[in-house]
C-alpha positions as CSV (number, residue, x, y, z in Angstrom):
1,X,160.6,152.8,89.2
2,X,159.9,150.2,91.6
3,X,159.1,146.8,90.0
4,X,155.5,145.7,90.0
5,X,154.8,143.1,92.2
6,X,151.8,141.8,90.7
7,X,151.8,139.0,88.0
8,X,149.2,138.4,85.2
9,X,148.0,135.2,85.5
10,X,145.5,135.5,82.6
11,X,141.7,135.2,82.4
12,X,139.7,131.9,82.6
13,X,136.4,132.4,80.8
14,X,134.7,129.5,82.4
15,X,135.5,130.0,85.9
16,X,132.9,132.5,86.5
17,X,130.4,129.4,85.7
18,X,131.8,127.1,87.7
19,X,129.5,125.9,90.7
20,X,131.1,125.8,94.0
21,X,128.8,123.4,95.6
22,X,129.9,119.8,95.6
23,X,127.6,117.6,92.8
24,X,124.6,116.0,94.8
25,X,122.8,112.5,93.3
26,X,120.0,111.9,95.2
27,X,120.1,108.1,94.9
28,X,123.7,108.1,95.8
29,X,123.1,109.6,98.8
30,X,120.3,107.4,99.8
31,X,122.2,104.3,99.3
32,X,125.2,106.0,100.9
33,X,122.9,106.8,104.2
34,X,121.1,103.2,104.2
35,X,124.6,101.8,104.2
36,X,125.8,103.2,106.8
37,X,123.5,101.9,109.0
38,X,124.7,98.7,110.4
39,X,121.6,97.1,112.2
40,X,119.4,97.7,108.7
41,X,122.7,95.9,106.7
42,X,122.5,93.3,109.2
43,X,118.6,92.9,108.7
44,X,119.3,93.0,105.0
45,X,121.2,90.2,105.1
46,X,118.7,87.9,107.1
47,X,116.1,89.0,104.8
48,X,118.2,88.4,101.6
49,X,118.9,84.8,102.7
50,X,115.5,84.2,103.6
51,X,114.1,85.2,100.3
52,X,116.4,83.4,98.7
53,X,115.6,79.9,100.5
54,X,112.2,80.5,100.0
55,X,112.2,80.8,96.4
56,X,115.2,78.4,95.5
57,X,115.0,75.4,97.6
58,X,111.3,74.2,96.8
59,X,112.5,74.6,93.4
60,X,115.6,72.1,94.2
61,X,113.7,70.0,97.1
62,X,111.1,69.5,94.7
63,X,108.5,69.6,98.0
64,X,104.6,69.0,97.2
65,X,102.5,69.9,100.2
66,X,99.7,67.7,98.6
67,X,102.1,64.8,98.6
68,X,103.3,62.6,101.3
69,X,105.7,60.1,100.4
70,X,106.5,58.7,103.3
71,X,102.8,58.1,105.0
72,X,104.2,54.2,105.9
73,X,107.7,54.9,106.9
74,X,106.9,55.2,110.6
75,X,110.5,55.8,111.9
76,X,110.4,59.2,110.4
77,X,107.7,60.4,112.6
78,X,108.3,63.6,114.8
79,X,112.3,63.0,114.4
80,X,114.0,66.3,116.5
81,X,115.9,68.6,114.3
82,X,119.8,67.0,113.4
83,X,122.0,67.4,110.8
84,X,119.9,65.2,108.4
85,X,116.9,66.9,109.3
86,X,117.6,70.6,110.2
87,X,113.7,71.5,111.2
88,X,113.0,68.0,112.1
89,X,109.9,65.5,110.7
90,X,106.4,65.9,111.7
91,X,103.7,63.7,112.1
92,X,103.5,62.0,108.6
93,X,107.5,61.9,107.9
94,X,107.9,65.3,106.2
95,X,110.9,67.5,106.4
96,X,109.7,70.1,108.3
97,X,112.6,72.5,106.3
98,X,111.2,72.0,103.3
99,X,107.6,72.7,104.3
100,X,108.7,75.9,105.9
101,X,110.5,77.2,102.8
102,X,107.3,76.4,101.0
103,X,105.1,77.8,102.9
104,X,107.6,81.3,103.6
105,X,107.6,81.4,99.5
106,X,103.4,81.6,99.2
107,X,103.4,84.1,102.3
108,X,106.1,86.5,100.5
109,X,104.3,86.3,97.3
110,X,100.8,87.0,98.6
111,X,102.5,89.8,100.6
112,X,104.5,91.5,98.0
113,X,101.5,91.3,95.4
114,X,99.0,92.6,97.8
115,X,101.6,95.7,98.4
116,X,102.1,96.2,94.6
117,X,98.5,96.5,94.3
118,X,98.1,98.9,97.1
119,X,101.0,100.9,96.5
120,X,99.8,101.6,92.9
121,X,96.2,102.1,93.4
122,X,96.9,104.1,96.6
123,X,99.6,106.4,95.1
124,X,97.6,106.9,92.1
125,X,94.2,107.6,93.7
126,X,95.9,109.5,96.6
127,X,97.7,111.8,94.5
128,X,94.4,113.0,92.7
129,X,92.5,112.8,95.8
130,X,94.5,115.4,97.2
131,X,95.4,117.6,94.6
132,X,91.6,117.9,93.6
133,X,89.1,119.6,96.1
134,X,86.2,118.1,93.8
135,X,87.8,114.2,94.0
136,X,88.2,114.9,97.8
137,X,84.8,115.9,98.6
138,X,83.5,112.5,97.2
139,X,86.3,110.4,98.2
140,X,86.5,111.4,101.9
141,X,82.9,110.2,102.4
142,X,83.8,106.8,100.7
143,X,86.8,106.5,103.0
144,X,84.8,107.5,106.5
145,X,82.6,104.5,105.4
146,X,85.2,101.8,104.9
147,X,87.7,102.8,107.4
148,X,84.7,102.2,110.1
149,X,84.2,98.4,109.3
150,X,87.0,96.6,110.6
151,X,89.6,95.7,107.9
152,X,89.9,92.0,108.8
153,X,86.4,91.7,109.0
154,X,86.6,92.5,105.4
155,X,88.8,90.6,104.9
156,X,87.5,87.5,106.1
157,X,83.8,88.3,104.8
158,X,85.6,88.3,101.4
159,X,87.4,84.6,101.9
160,X,84.5,83.3,102.7
161,X,82.3,84.4,99.7
162,X,85.5,83.9,97.7
163,X,87.1,80.7,99.0
164,X,90.3,80.2,100.1
165,X,93.2,80.3,97.5
166,X,96.4,82.4,96.9
167,X,94.3,84.9,94.5
168,X,91.4,85.3,96.8
169,X,93.7,85.8,99.7
170,X,95.6,88.7,97.8
171,X,92.2,90.2,96.4
172,X,90.8,90.3,99.8
173,X,93.9,91.9,101.1
174,X,94.5,94.8,98.7
175,X,90.5,95.2,98.2
176,X,90.1,98.0,100.4
177,X,93.5,98.6,102.1
178,X,94.7,100.6,99.3
179,X,92.0,103.2,100.3
180,X,93.9,103.5,103.4
181,X,97.6,103.9,101.3
182,X,95.3,106.7,99.4
183,X,94.4,108.7,102.3
184,X,98.2,108.6,103.6
185,X,99.5,109.9,100.4
186,X,96.1,112.4,100.1
187,X,97.6,114.2,103.4
188,X,100.9,114.5,101.8
189,X,99.8,115.9,98.6
190,X,97.7,118.4,100.5
191,X,101.0,119.9,102.4
192,X,102.6,120.5,98.9
193,X,99.8,121.1,96.2
194,X,99.8,124.8,97.3
195,X,103.0,126.0,97.2
196,X,104.5,128.6,94.5
197,X,105.5,126.4,92.0
198,X,102.6,124.3,91.7
199,X,100.5,127.7,91.8
200,X,103.1,129.0,88.6
201,X,102.7,125.5,86.9
202,X,98.9,125.9,87.1
203,X,98.4,129.4,85.9
204,X,100.7,128.3,83.1
205,X,98.2,126.1,82.0
206,X,100.2,122.8,82.8
207,X,97.5,119.5,83.0
208,X,97.1,118.3,86.3
209,X,98.8,114.9,85.3
210,X,102.0,116.5,84.6
211,X,102.0,118.3,87.5
212,X,101.1,115.6,89.6
213,X,104.0,113.5,88.2
214,X,106.8,116.2,88.1
215,X,105.9,118.3,90.8
216,X,104.0,116.2,93.5
217,X,105.6,113.0,92.8
218,X,109.2,113.2,93.3
219,X,108.3,114.7,96.9
220,X,106.2,111.3,98.0
221,X,109.0,109.0,97.6
222,X,110.2,108.5,100.9
223,X,106.5,108.4,101.9
224,X,105.8,105.3,99.6
225,X,108.7,103.5,100.7
226,X,107.5,104.0,104.1
227,X,104.6,102.9,103.2
228,X,105.8,99.7,101.5
229,X,108.1,99.2,104.6
230,X,104.9,99.0,106.6
231,X,102.7,96.7,104.2
232,X,104.6,94.2,103.7
233,X,105.7,92.9,106.9
234,X,101.6,93.7,107.9
235,X,100.3,91.6,105.1
236,X,102.8,88.7,106.0
237,X,101.1,89.0,109.8
238,X,97.4,89.2,108.3
239,X,98.1,86.0,106.2
240,X,99.5,84.1,109.0
241,X,96.9,85.3,111.4
242,X,93.8,84.4,109.1
243,X,95.2,80.7,107.8
244,X,96.1,80.3,111.5
245,X,92.2,80.7,112.5
246,X,91.2,78.7,109.2
247,X,90.4,81.4,107.2
248,X,93.4,81.4,104.9
249,X,94.9,79.4,102.3
250,X,94.4,75.8,102.1
251,X,96.6,72.4,101.9
252,X,97.2,72.9,97.9
253,X,99.1,76.1,99.2
254,X,100.1,75.9,102.0
255,X,101.9,79.2,103.3
256,X,103.3,79.8,107.0
257,X,100.0,80.4,108.6
258,X,98.7,77.2,107.4
259,X,101.8,75.2,108.5
260,X,101.5,77.2,111.9
261,X,97.7,76.1,112.3
262,X,98.5,72.8,110.9
263,X,101.0,72.3,113.8
264,X,99.4,73.8,116.6
265,X,98.1,70.8,118.2
266,X,101.6,69.8,119.1
267,X,103.1,72.6,120.8
268,X,103.3,70.6,123.8
269,X,104.1,67.1,122.6
270,X,107.0,68.4,119.9
271,X,107.2,72.2,120.3
272,X,109.7,72.5,117.4
273,X,106.8,71.7,114.5
274,X,105.0,75.1,116.2
275,X,107.5,77.3,117.1
276,X,110.0,77.0,114.1
277,X,107.4,78.3,111.3
278,X,106.7,80.7,114.3
279,X,110.0,81.9,114.5
280,X,110.6,82.0,110.6
281,X,107.4,84.2,110.6
282,X,108.7,86.7,113.0
283,X,112.3,86.8,111.4
284,X,111.0,87.9,108.2
285,X,108.6,90.3,109.4
286,X,111.1,92.1,111.8
287,X,113.8,92.1,109.4
288,X,111.8,93.3,106.3
289,X,110.0,96.0,108.3
290,X,113.8,97.5,109.9
291,X,115.1,97.6,105.6
292,X,111.9,99.0,104.8
293,X,112.4,101.8,107.8
294,X,116.2,102.3,107.1
295,X,115.2,102.8,103.1
296,X,112.5,105.0,104.1
297,X,114.5,107.2,106.2
298,X,117.6,107.1,103.8
299,X,115.3,108.1,100.9
300,X,114.4,111.6,103.0
301,X,116.4,114.3,101.4
302,X,116.2,116.1,104.8
303,X,118.9,113.1,106.3
304,X,121.3,114.0,103.6
305,X,122.2,116.9,105.3
306,X,125.8,117.0,106.5
């Protein structure tokens, strides 16, 4: 009789339960995708350096825009950038390097806080707006009225009424900007609200807030990151422009816009006073925008396919 050519290797009960697909981690994939972008990494380093200097240097230097201890030391006036004064000195002998980082901190605080308020309100209202047809009927009329009034006009009127200051600027910037974010979120929610799993949740009696929190919100992560990436540089630009035209921050809370406005008359005679803060403002806006857009692309699950 011919020998059996097959060998019994045994039976493993758990093999049939094994999932052949590789393990997928959303956030691990997000960061892998983000850090594969060399331009985004470069801009992240630049943005990190700017933020670090803006919040650390004023603490070390003790710079106070309301105090001018060198007013009588005329030898310090209009010194060009050097190793001693990296950004030079101004018309009152103050160190422009310290003034610029102090102003950068004020501008960043305004932009970040305004973006946080806009995002939280916009996402919360936008989800209910896009999910409920009754809410949509009311909110769309409010949006149509507000959207037809220029945003900068609303901000300028509010600042004229409330006065200059950091918190007045934050309120003015975020007072109506959240409505645009809510409309943006509303459109995204309307795309996915009638999918099968949402219809099944409604048929099972799941409360609306749970459907939005568990079924809708996870699909909006990349959209929310995109909105944040757009808003932070925009608010910095708005603040700089408003302060430049004399409607923004005052001397006690000198921002980048206020510094640019103060040094604008010296554009020809001492051009470094004007162009250095303008360059820092542009550097912040560009670096934060590029980093935000790269993170938004990385947070989209469709870019994780390989």
